[in-house]
py3Dmol code that shows the C-alpha trace and the ligand (Angstrom):
import py3Dmol

protein = """\
ATOM      1  CA  MET A   1     103.850 110.152  78.647  1.00  0.00           C
ATOM      2  CA  SER A   2     104.503 106.475  79.181  1.00  0.00           C
ATOM      3  CA  VAL A   3     103.401 104.111  76.452  1.00  0.00           C
ATOM      4  CA  VAL A   4     101.485 102.263  79.134  1.00  0.00           C
ATOM      5  CA  ASP A   5      99.454 104.784  81.142  1.00  0.00           C
ATOM      6  CA  GLY A   6      98.074 102.210  83.529  1.00  0.00           C
ATOM      7  CA  THR A   7      95.403 104.244  85.283  1.00  0.00           C
ATOM      8  CA  LYS A   8      92.670 102.550  83.237  1.00  0.00           C
ATOM      9  CA  SER A   9      94.068  99.029  83.544  1.00  0.00           C
ATOM     10  CA  ALA A  10      91.994  96.278  85.112  1.00  0.00           C
ATOM     11  CA  GLY A  11      92.650  95.895  88.809  1.00  0.00           C
ATOM     12  CA  TYR A  12      94.244  99.322  89.225  1.00  0.00           C
ATOM     13  CA  ASP A  13      92.015 100.408  92.099  1.00  0.00           C
ATOM     14  CA  TYR A  14      93.939 103.457  93.341  1.00  0.00           C
ATOM     15  CA  GLY A  15      91.618 105.908  95.076  1.00  0.00           C
ATOM     16  CA  THR A  16      88.501 103.761  94.632  1.00  0.00           C
ATOM     17  CA  GLU A  17      86.096 102.321  97.180  1.00  0.00           C
ATOM     18  CA  GLY A  18      87.455  98.876  96.312  1.00  0.00           C
ATOM     19  CA  VAL A  19      90.520  99.659  98.406  1.00  0.00           C
ATOM     20  CA  ALA A  20      90.188  99.261 102.176  1.00  0.00           C
ATOM     21  CA  ARG A  21      91.496 101.895 104.551  1.00  0.00           C
ATOM     22  CA  SER A  22      95.046 101.214 105.635  1.00  0.00           C
ATOM     23  CA  PRO A  23      95.422 100.286 109.308  1.00  0.00           C
ATOM     24  CA  VAL A  24      98.416 102.642 109.262  1.00  0.00           C
ATOM     25  CA  SER A  25      97.501 106.194 110.267  1.00  0.00           C
ATOM     26  CA  LEU A  26      98.615 109.309 108.403  1.00  0.00           C
ATOM     27  CA  GLU A  27     100.511 110.297 111.539  1.00  0.00           C
ATOM     28  CA  GLU A  28     102.439 107.025 111.438  1.00  0.00           C
ATOM     29  CA  LEU A  29     103.095 107.610 107.732  1.00  0.00           C
ATOM     30  CA  ARG A  30     104.580 111.047 108.499  1.00  0.00           C
ATOM     31  CA  GLU A  31     106.785 109.475 111.176  1.00  0.00           C
ATOM     32  CA  LEU A  32     108.038 106.928 108.653  1.00  0.00           C
ATOM     33  CA  GLU A  33     108.664 109.640 106.041  1.00  0.00           C
ATOM     34  CA  THR A  34     110.775 111.479 108.599  1.00  0.00           C
ATOM     35  CA  ALA A  35     112.563 108.260 109.541  1.00  0.00           C
ATOM     36  CA  ALA A  36     113.418 107.702 105.859  1.00  0.00           C
ATOM     37  CA  GLY A  37     114.577 111.308 105.482  1.00  0.00           C
ATOM     38  CA  LEU A  38     111.865 112.196 102.993  1.00  0.00           C
ATOM     39  CA  GLY A  39     111.208 115.910 103.230  1.00  0.00           C
ATOM     40  CA  ASP A  40     110.141 118.761 100.937  1.00  0.00           C
ATOM     41  CA  GLU A  41     113.381 118.739  98.958  1.00  0.00           C
ATOM     42  CA  GLU A  42     113.086 115.006  98.306  1.00  0.00           C
ATOM     43  CA  ARG A  43     109.484 115.515  97.179  1.00  0.00           C
ATOM     44  CA  ARG A  44     110.661 118.136  94.704  1.00  0.00           C
ATOM     45  CA  TYR A  45     113.339 115.820  93.282  1.00  0.00           C
ATOM     46  CA  LEU A  46     110.866 112.956  93.216  1.00  0.00           C
ATOM     47  CA  ARG A  47     108.572 115.074  91.036  1.00  0.00           C
ATOM     48  CA  LEU A  48     111.492 115.816  88.719  1.00  0.00           C
ATOM     49  CA  ALA A  49     112.240 112.087  88.634  1.00  0.00           C
ATOM     50  CA  GLY A  50     108.606 111.564  87.623  1.00  0.00           C
ATOM     51  CA  GLU A  51     109.145 113.794  84.584  1.00  0.00           C
ATOM     52  CA  VAL A  52     112.381 112.032  83.672  1.00  0.00           C
ATOM     53  CA  LEU A  53     110.913 108.555  84.091  1.00  0.00           C
ATOM     54  CA  ALA A  54     107.478 109.181  82.540  1.00  0.00           C
ATOM     55  CA  ASP A  55     108.376 107.721  79.151  1.00  0.00           C
ATOM     56  CA  GLN A  56     110.863 105.218  80.588  1.00  0.00           C
ATOM     57  CA  ALA A  57     108.691 103.502  83.201  1.00  0.00           C
ATOM     58  CA  GLU A  58     107.722 100.665  80.888  1.00  0.00           C
ATOM     59  CA  ALA A  59     111.366 100.014  79.984  1.00  0.00           C
ATOM     60  CA  MET A  60     112.247  99.932  83.700  1.00  0.00           C
ATOM     61  CA  VAL A  61     109.515  97.423  84.422  1.00  0.00           C
ATOM     62  CA  ASP A  62     110.581  95.316  81.416  1.00  0.00           C
ATOM     63  CA  ALA A  63     114.153  95.255  82.755  1.00  0.00           C
ATOM     64  CA  TRP A  64     113.004  94.236  86.254  1.00  0.00           C
ATOM     65  CA  ARG A  65     110.670  91.566  84.940  1.00  0.00           C
ATOM     66  CA  ALA A  66     113.369  90.144  82.670  1.00  0.00           C
ATOM     67  CA  ARG A  67     115.545  89.770  85.756  1.00  0.00           C
ATOM     68  CA  MET A  68     112.745  88.113  87.702  1.00  0.00           C
ATOM     69  CA  GLY A  69     111.986  85.774  84.798  1.00  0.00           C
ATOM     70  CA  ALA A  70     115.615  84.699  84.554  1.00  0.00           C
ATOM     71  CA  GLN A  71     115.740  83.471  88.169  1.00  0.00           C
ATOM     72  CA  GLU A  72     113.683  80.427  89.056  1.00  0.00           C
ATOM     73  CA  GLN A  73     113.322  81.469  92.714  1.00  0.00           C
ATOM     74  CA  LEU A  74     111.654  84.703  91.539  1.00  0.00           C
ATOM     75  CA  ALA A  75     109.884  83.471  88.398  1.00  0.00           C
ATOM     76  CA  LYS A  76     107.971  80.693  90.125  1.00  0.00           C
ATOM     77  CA  TRP A  77     105.600  83.059  91.929  1.00  0.00           C
ATOM     78  CA  PHE A  78     104.095  83.809  88.500  1.00  0.00           C
ATOM     79  CA  TYR A  79     103.574  80.134  87.584  1.00  0.00           C
ATOM     80  CA  GLY A  80     100.141  78.601  87.136  1.00  0.00           C
ATOM     81  CA  PRO A  81      99.125  75.131  88.353  1.00  0.00           C
ATOM     82  CA  ASP A  82     100.750  73.640  85.211  1.00  0.00           C
ATOM     83  CA  GLY A  83     104.158  74.823  86.447  1.00  0.00           C
ATOM     84  CA  LYS A  84     104.543  77.325  83.583  1.00  0.00           C
ATOM     85  CA  PRO A  85     104.473  81.139  83.646  1.00  0.00           C
ATOM     86  CA  ASP A  86     100.878  82.395  83.653  1.00  0.00           C
ATOM     87  CA  GLU A  87     101.200  84.850  80.763  1.00  0.00           C
ATOM     88  CA  ARG A  88      97.683  86.262  81.193  1.00  0.00           C
ATOM     89  CA  TYR A  89      98.463  87.063  84.849  1.00  0.00           C
ATOM     90  CA  LYS A  90     101.824  88.617  83.973  1.00  0.00           C
ATOM     91  CA  ALA A  91     100.243  90.757  81.254  1.00  0.00           C
ATOM     92  CA  ALA A  92      97.501  91.939  83.619  1.00  0.00           C
ATOM     93  CA  ILE A  93      99.989  92.998  86.300  1.00  0.00           C
ATOM     94  CA  LYS A  94     102.402  94.840  84.018  1.00  0.00           C
ATOM     95  CA  PRO A  95     100.484  98.102  83.388  1.00  0.00           C
ATOM     96  CA  ARG A  96      99.834  98.421  87.133  1.00  0.00           C
ATOM     97  CA  PHE A  97     103.537  97.953  87.813  1.00  0.00           C
ATOM     98  CA  VAL A  98     104.368 100.647  85.220  1.00  0.00           C
ATOM     99  CA  ARG A  99     101.800 102.963  86.763  1.00  0.00           C
ATOM    100  CA  TRP A 100     103.393 102.432  90.175  1.00  0.00           C
ATOM    101  CA  VAL A 101     106.628 104.064  88.972  1.00  0.00           C
ATOM    102  CA  ILE A 102     104.733 107.215  88.020  1.00  0.00           C
ATOM    103  CA  ASP A 103     102.484 107.158  91.081  1.00  0.00           C
ATOM    104  CA  LEU A 104     105.469 106.906  93.409  1.00  0.00           C
ATOM    105  CA  CYS A 105     106.998 110.032  91.888  1.00  0.00           C
ATOM    106  CA  THR A 106     103.879 112.121  91.402  1.00  0.00           C
ATOM    107  CA  ARG A 107     101.096 111.234  93.844  1.00  0.00           C
ATOM    108  CA  PRO A 108     100.814 113.052  97.174  1.00  0.00           C
ATOM    109  CA  PHE A 109     101.454 110.723 100.111  1.00  0.00           C
ATOM    110  CA  ASP A 110      97.876 111.126 101.341  1.00  0.00           C
ATOM    111  CA  GLN A 111      95.183 108.722 102.555  1.00  0.00           C
ATOM    112  CA  ALA A 112      94.518 107.312  99.062  1.00  0.00           C
ATOM    113  CA  TRP A 113      98.246 106.672  98.540  1.00  0.00           C
ATOM    114  CA  LEU A 114      98.581 105.105 101.981  1.00  0.00           C
ATOM    115  CA  ASP A 115      95.562 102.866 101.363  1.00  0.00           C
ATOM    116  CA  TYR A 116      96.942 101.678  98.033  1.00  0.00           C
ATOM    117  CA  GLN A 117     100.305 100.793  99.592  1.00  0.00           C
ATOM    118  CA  GLU A 118      98.495  98.471 101.989  1.00  0.00           C
ATOM    119  CA  GLU A 119      96.618  97.040  99.001  1.00  0.00           C
ATOM    120  CA  ILE A 120      99.814  96.390  96.990  1.00  0.00           C
ATOM    121  CA  GLY A 121     101.368  94.776 100.076  1.00  0.00           C
ATOM    122  CA  ARG A 122      98.290  92.532 100.383  1.00  0.00           C
ATOM    123  CA  ARG A 123      98.555  91.647  96.696  1.00  0.00           C
ATOM    124  CA  HIS A 124     102.034  90.213  97.289  1.00  0.00           C
ATOM    125  CA  ALA A 125     100.943  88.478 100.501  1.00  0.00           C
ATOM    126  CA  PRO A 126      98.439  85.647 101.166  1.00  0.00           C
ATOM    127  CA  ASP A 127      95.699  88.200 101.981  1.00  0.00           C
ATOM    128  CA  GLY A 128      95.352  89.326  98.386  1.00  0.00           C
ATOM    129  CA  LYS A 129      97.623  87.615  95.858  1.00  0.00           C
ATOM    130  CA  ASN A 130      95.784  86.260  92.790  1.00  0.00           C
ATOM    131  CA  ALA A 131      92.456  87.821  93.814  1.00  0.00           C
ATOM    132  CA  THR A 132      92.601  90.813  91.464  1.00  0.00           C
ATOM    133  CA  ASP A 133      93.244  88.772  88.326  1.00  0.00           C
ATOM    134  CA  GLU A 134      91.514  85.552  89.442  1.00  0.00           C
ATOM    135  CA  ALA A 135      94.772  83.709  88.963  1.00  0.00           C
ATOM    136  CA  GLN A 136      95.886  80.384  90.418  1.00  0.00           C
ATOM    137  CA  THR A 137      99.540  81.058  91.001  1.00  0.00           C
ATOM    138  CA  PRO A 138     101.217  80.445  94.395  1.00  0.00           C
ATOM    139  CA  PRO A 139      99.440  82.224  97.262  1.00  0.00           C
ATOM    140  CA  LEU A 140     102.200  84.694  98.100  1.00  0.00           C
ATOM    141  CA  VAL A 141     105.503  86.245  97.132  1.00  0.00           C
ATOM    142  CA  PRO A 142     107.627  85.569 100.221  1.00  0.00           C
ATOM    143  CA  LEU A 143     108.617  88.840 101.866  1.00  0.00           C
ATOM    144  CA  ARG A 144     112.335  88.062 101.608  1.00  0.00           C
ATOM    145  CA  TYR A 145     112.224  88.300  97.812  1.00  0.00           C
ATOM    146  CA  VAL A 146     110.347  91.605  97.839  1.00  0.00           C
ATOM    147  CA  LEU A 147     112.967  92.998 100.230  1.00  0.00           C
ATOM    148  CA  ALA A 148     115.943  91.610  98.305  1.00  0.00           C
ATOM    149  CA  PHE A 149     114.598  92.728  94.937  1.00  0.00           C
ATOM    150  CA  SER A 150     114.166  96.275  96.202  1.00  0.00           C
ATOM    151  CA  ALA A 151     117.975  96.523  95.870  1.00  0.00           C
ATOM    152  CA  ILE A 152     117.523  96.157  92.107  1.00  0.00           C
ATOM    153  CA  VAL A 153     114.605  98.589  91.943  1.00  0.00           C
ATOM    154  CA  VAL A 154     116.699 101.169  93.804  1.00  0.00           C
ATOM    155  CA  THR A 155     120.049 100.834  92.027  1.00  0.00           C
ATOM    156  CA  SER A 156     118.822 100.269  88.475  1.00  0.00           C
ATOM    157  CA  ALA A 157     116.863 103.539  88.469  1.00  0.00           C
ATOM    158  CA  ARG A 158     120.020 105.625  88.344  1.00  0.00           C
ATOM    159  CA  GLU A 159     120.873 105.000  84.707  1.00  0.00           C
ATOM    160  CA  PHE A 160     117.298 105.874  83.678  1.00  0.00           C
ATOM    161  CA  LEU A 161     117.436 109.079  85.722  1.00  0.00           C
ATOM    162  CA  ALA A 162     120.692 110.049  83.997  1.00  0.00           C
ATOM    163  CA  ARG A 163     119.348 109.649  80.452  1.00  0.00           C
ATOM    164  CA  LYS A 164     117.716 113.059  80.032  1.00  0.00           C
ATOM    165  CA  GLY A 165     120.751 115.310  80.317  1.00  0.00           C
ATOM    166  CA  HIS A 166     120.426 116.478  83.938  1.00  0.00           C
ATOM    167  CA  SER A 167     123.508 117.486  85.936  1.00  0.00           C
ATOM    168  CA  THR A 168     125.235 114.794  87.991  1.00  0.00           C
ATOM    169  CA  GLU A 169     124.089 116.595  91.135  1.00  0.00           C
ATOM    170  CA  ASP A 170     120.453 116.564  90.034  1.00  0.00           C
ATOM    171  CA  VAL A 171     120.690 112.909  89.055  1.00  0.00           C
ATOM    172  CA  GLU A 172     122.159 112.097  92.498  1.00  0.00           C
ATOM    173  CA  ARG A 173     119.365 114.003  94.246  1.00  0.00           C
ATOM    174  CA  MET A 174     116.673 112.360  92.158  1.00  0.00           C
ATOM    175  CA  HIS A 175     118.219 108.983  92.845  1.00  0.00           C
ATOM    176  CA  ALA A 176     118.403 109.655  96.593  1.00  0.00           C
ATOM    177  CA  ALA A 177     114.737 110.730  96.606  1.00  0.00           C
ATOM    178  CA  TRP A 178     113.757 107.630  94.584  1.00  0.00           C
ATOM    179  CA  THR A 179     115.681 105.412  97.007  1.00  0.00           C
ATOM    180  CA  LYS A 180     113.955 106.898 100.042  1.00  0.00           C
ATOM    181  CA  ALA A 181     110.519 106.651  98.432  1.00  0.00           C
ATOM    182  CA  VAL A 182     111.045 102.999  97.425  1.00  0.00           C
ATOM    183  CA  MET A 183     112.206 102.138 100.948  1.00  0.00           C
ATOM    184  CA  LEU A 184     109.174 103.889 102.455  1.00  0.00           C
ATOM    185  CA  THR A 185     106.937 101.950 100.079  1.00  0.00           C
ATOM    186  CA  ILE A 186     108.490  98.580 100.849  1.00  0.00           C
ATOM    187  CA  THR A 187     108.201  99.362 104.553  1.00  0.00           C
ATOM    188  CA  LEU A 188     104.441  99.833 104.109  1.00  0.00           C
ATOM    189  CA  TRP A 189     104.135  96.737 101.903  1.00  0.00           C
ATOM    190  CA  ALA A 190     105.758  94.659 104.653  1.00  0.00           C
ATOM    191  CA  ARG A 191     102.911  95.359 107.086  1.00  0.00           C
ATOM    192  CA  PRO A 192     100.477  92.632 105.881  1.00  0.00           C
ATOM    193  CA  TYR A 193     103.270  90.072 106.386  1.00  0.00           C
ATOM    194  CA  ALA A 194     103.963  91.028 109.989  1.00  0.00           C
ATOM    195  CA  LYS A 195     102.423  89.416 113.039  1.00  0.00           C
ATOM    196  CA  GLU A 196     100.029  91.745 114.870  1.00  0.00           C
ATOM    197  CA  GLY A 197     102.006  94.129 117.039  1.00  0.00           C
ATOM    198  CA  LEU A 198     105.393  93.357 115.447  1.00  0.00           C
ATOM    199  CA  TRP A 199     105.303  95.760 112.467  1.00  0.00           C
TER     200      TRP A 199
END
"""
ligand_1 = """\
43
LIG
C 110.768 96.297 95.245
C 110.299 95.205 94.697
C 108.948 95.134 94.015
C 108.166 96.126 93.503
C 108.440 97.610 93.447
C 106.962 95.491 93.002
C 105.901 96.164 92.416
C 104.695 95.596 92.112
C 103.516 96.308 91.695
C 103.431 97.811 91.568
C 102.521 95.418 91.487
C 101.089 95.702 91.024
C 100.273 96.310 92.131
C 98.832 96.561 91.711
O 98.079 95.572 91.577
O 98.471 97.735 91.497
C 103.075 94.119 91.768
C 102.392 92.951 91.688
C 103.002 91.726 91.772
N 104.327 91.484 92.047
Fe 105.650 92.812 92.679
N 107.057 94.162 93.193
C 108.257 93.898 93.793
C 108.748 92.658 94.130
C 108.226 91.501 93.643
C 108.900 90.220 93.640
C 110.307 89.965 94.191
C 108.037 89.345 93.075
C 108.214 87.885 92.811
C 109.350 87.360 92.511
C 106.835 90.054 92.739
C 105.725 89.494 92.162
C 104.536 90.147 91.964
C 103.309 89.473 91.648
C 103.114 87.977 91.480
C 102.331 90.476 91.557
C 100.837 90.269 91.306
C 100.171 90.022 92.647
C 98.666 89.811 92.496
O 97.902 90.806 92.476
O 98.251 88.648 92.390
N 106.978 91.361 93.089
N 104.398 94.259 92.135
"""
view = py3Dmol.view(width=600, height=400)
view.addModel(protein, "pdb")
view.setStyle({"model": 0}, {"cartoon": {"style": "trace"}})
view.addModel(ligand_1, "xyz")
view.setStyle({"model": 1}, {"stick": {}})
view.zoomTo()
view.show()
C-alpha cells in the first residue's frame, strides 16, 4: 500500500457526480486504446505494474515534482500571485497525483475512468485549473509542457518497475504497458486544449 492512499484526499472526485461526463465516447476510447496498442496482455502487465508501484508511487511523484520544481518554466505554474510557490496548492495536489499512478494501473478503462481523464485534462487547462483547490496560480499549464514532461513520466518509471526482483522480460512488458497507458492518458488530457473539431 502506498503511504499516500489518495482516494480520500480533497478534490479527488473520481467516480463522483462532481465529474462531468466526458465528451469522448467509450467507442472512441476503445479506438484510441487499439491505436496505442493497449490490449489484454498490456492490461495484465499494467496490473502487475500496479502491484510493483503501489508502495513506490509517492517516491515517483516526489521525483517528478523535484524535477518540475528545479525548472523555472515548469515551476511557475504552481506560483501564487506573490511569485512564490503556493505550498498549500502543491500539498493539496500531491495525494491526487500519487493516486493517479495507482488508478492508471488498476482501474478499468470504463466511463468513470474516461470522465476523470477529461477532468484531469480540464484541471491543467483554463477550464478547470485552480478551481478544485481555490488557488490563484496561473490559469493553465500550457499543453506543450504536459506533452514534453510525459517523456519523464514514461522513462523514469522503468527503474521503479525493476526494483522488486522481476525478470528483465517482465520489467520490459510492464514498462511497455505503462508507456502505452500514459500516452493514452495524455491523449485524453489534450482534448480540453483542442479547438472544437480538431482533437
Ligand atoms: C505526463 C505529465 C503529467 C502528469 C502525469 C500529471 C499528473 C497530474 C495529476 C494526476 C494531477 C491531479 C489530478 C487531480 O486533481 O486528480 C495533476 C495536477 C496538476 N498538475 Fe500535472 N501532470 C503532468 C504534467 C504537468 C506539468 C508539466 C505541470 C506544470 C509544469 C503540471 C502541473 C499541474 C498542476 C498545477 C496541477 C493542479 C491543477 C489544478 O487542479 O489546479 N502537470 N497533474
